[in-house]
N, C-alpha and C positions, 0 to 999 in steps of 0.2 A: 642156792647152785641155781644154774639159769636149765626152769622146766622146759621151756620149750626144743633148748638146744640136745637137754637130755633126754624127750621124747622123743626129738629127731631120730636121734642113732637106734631108739629102742624101736620104732617102727622098721626101720634100712633093715634093722636086723631078724624081724619078723619075718618078712615080707623076701628075706632071703631062706628062713628059713621052712615057709612054704605050709604055716602053720593048718589047720585044716579050718579055722573059726574065719581064715580071711581069704579062701580059693575063689580065684574069678572064676565070671562066668563061663559056660561051654557052648560050642559052637552049636548044640542042638537048644540051648536055650536060647540064643539070639532066633535059630529058625522061631523057635515057637511064638514071640515076642512079634517078628514079624505077622505071622499066622494070627494072631491075639491072644496069644494063651501065657499068658506072663505073672508072674509074681516080685514085690520087692519087700525086703526085711531091712526094718529098719532097729531091730529089739531079735532074738532069736528063733524063733518060731514062726511066728502069725505073720501074715502078711500085710502092707500097709493096703488096707482100702481104697478100693479105685477111686471112690464118688471123690477120697480125697486128692486126687491129679487130674484124674479125666477132665478134657481130653488134653494127648500128650501133647499131639501134634503139632507143629509151630511153638511152639510154648518154650521157653527161656528161662531153662531151669539151672540152677546153681544145685551142686552135690556138693555140701559142705562137709570137712575133714574127713569123706569120701575115695581116696585111693583104694588104690586094689583090684579095680575091672568086675565089682558084685554086681553095684545099680547105673551108674551112668551108661555101661555100652547097652540095659537093658531100656530105658529112657531114650537115646539114641536111635537106636533101631525101631521103636514109635513113633519118630518122628518130630524128636524132642531136640532144639537145639541148646546142647548140653554142654556147661561149664563144670571142669570137675575141678576144685583148691585143698589141696592137702599137703599138710607138715614135711610129710618124707618122699622123697624122691625117687624111690626105690616103688613104692607102690601106685603114683602116679604113674612109670615107665608099663605099668599093667593094663592101664587106661589106653596107654598108645598103644602096648601091643594087638591087645583087643582089636579097636580101631580097624589098626590095619590089617590085620589076620580077616576080618567083617567087614570092611568097607566101608566103616563108619566115623561119621564126625564127632569128633569129642575135644574142647581144650580143656588145656592142663593147667593149670598156675600152680607152683611150690607157695606158699605161706602158712600163716598164723592165722587160726580159724576167728580167733579175736578182732583184728586187726584185718577188715575191708578195705583197707585203702585203694587197692587197686582196681576196684568196681565202680563205677558213680550211682548217684542215687536210682533208684528206681528203677534198676538194668534187668530186674529176673522178675517173670510171673509164677516161679512157684520154685521152693529150696527146701533139698530133703537132705535132712541130715543123722546119719546112722549115729547108734547111741556110742557118740564121742566126748559129750563135752564131761565126763570123766576123768579126761585126761586134761583139762584147764582147772590151774587154781578158782578164778571166778566164771560165774554164770551170766551174770547182767552186761556186760561188754557186751559176750555173742550176741545175746536176744535183742540187743539197741544195736548191733550194726546189720545182721541180718532183718531188719526192720526197716533198716536203712534205706538197703538194695532190692528193697521189693517194692514193685508198682503196688499201688493202691489197688486192693483186690487182689493182689498177689497169698499165698498160700504159706506155709512151712512146715513142715512134716518131720520130727524130732526123738528120736528114742531117748529114754534117760532109764538111769537104776535109781530105785526106791532107796532114799538114803538107810533105811536101815538093814539095805545089806552092809551097810559096812559098820555097824555096832558091833558084829560080831569078830571075834577073833578068827582071821582069817587061815592062820596055823591049823588050829583045831577043827575051822568050818571043814579043811580038806581031809578029815581024816574022819565029821561025819558027828563031830558033835558041835553044838550050839554054845558059845562063851560069851553074854555081853561083854563088850571092851572099852569100847570106842564113842564116844562122844561127836553128836556129827554138831555140825561139817564137819568133816575128819580129814587127813589129809597123810600120803606115806612120809609127808617126811616129817610127819611129829614120833615118827620110828625111830631108834635104834639104828645104826648102819648094822648091827650086827642083825637086827630082829628083821629090817629092811634089805639086806643083803640074802636074808636067811626066807623072804616067802615070795621074793620078786626075779632076784636076781641081777644081773646086769645085764640083763635079754628084757625087760619088761621094763614096759612106761609106769611114770610112776601115776598114782588116781588121786583123786579127790571125793569125797562124797558131800555133796549139795544140801542145805534144805529144801524140802518141798517149797517155800516159801521162795526163796531164790529160782526155784527150777519153775515153777507155776506159775506163782504170786509173780515171776521175774520178767512172763512175758507177756504179763497182762498191763503189770507197770512199762513196760517198752510200747503200749501202742496195740499191742494186738486181744483179738477178739478167740477165745476159744470156740471151735467149732467139732473138734473129734480127739475122742479121747479111747485107749485102751490097754488092756493091761495084758503080761506076757512072763514066760519064765525060760529058764535054762532046761536046754532039751534032755539034761545026761539029769542022771540020776543022784542033782542037788537035793541036798535037806531040807534046807528054805526055800528053795522053789517047791518040796514037796506039800510048803505049810503055808508058802504065800505066793501070791507074781510076785517080781520080785524086780520087773520092767517096766515103763511106761514108755507110750508113744502120744503124744498128744498132737494136733496137727488146728493152729492155728492162723486167723489171715486178718491181712492188713485192712483195715477201713475203707470203705471211698469214698 
């Protein structure tokens, strides 16, 4: 199965459905950002610490796999020179719509996050990646490409899912029951066609649960220095989230 093509179609479908997890920013949020009142999330609840990215003014920023009009418009309103790369044309259309509505400058590029060939070395000062590497079979190529396109001293903030999330049977977890079933690394492709159809249906992207060694150690292997870290959880009444934070956010820096 061509994972990139499958997930591209799935994300286009989610954009059409207007899933509440992927709602674009409002005019009020843009107005607030221009007044210095802003918050950006790369995991469900907690905001990215401001000192991970400030000052934003004039900074060359890549919002990686971040189409949908959530992060890029705010960063543009703060004065960043913002480029958004996403696999979904319909998600990118949201960013262009907001940019036109709010008088912002945002460059949109359709592409796969694991291959940033359209960008030269050291083009960006900051890369922001909302939780999305779960949709890619391998993460190390992503870290290596991000390292390449960052200028020395540049920072990279990414949201991750703790692989513990993928240990449990997803169907039972939806019903509030925790049953350990899967090994890590995990892949939706290891499910039978019937089971996969029951759990995710035709309009959800395929997911992959990576090892912590690849998620965090892989960033170090690519050459990054970790300079920030926090954990987060789902905002609803998720049973596993009530026991342990299931999201991770890291801030990594490319050495000068």
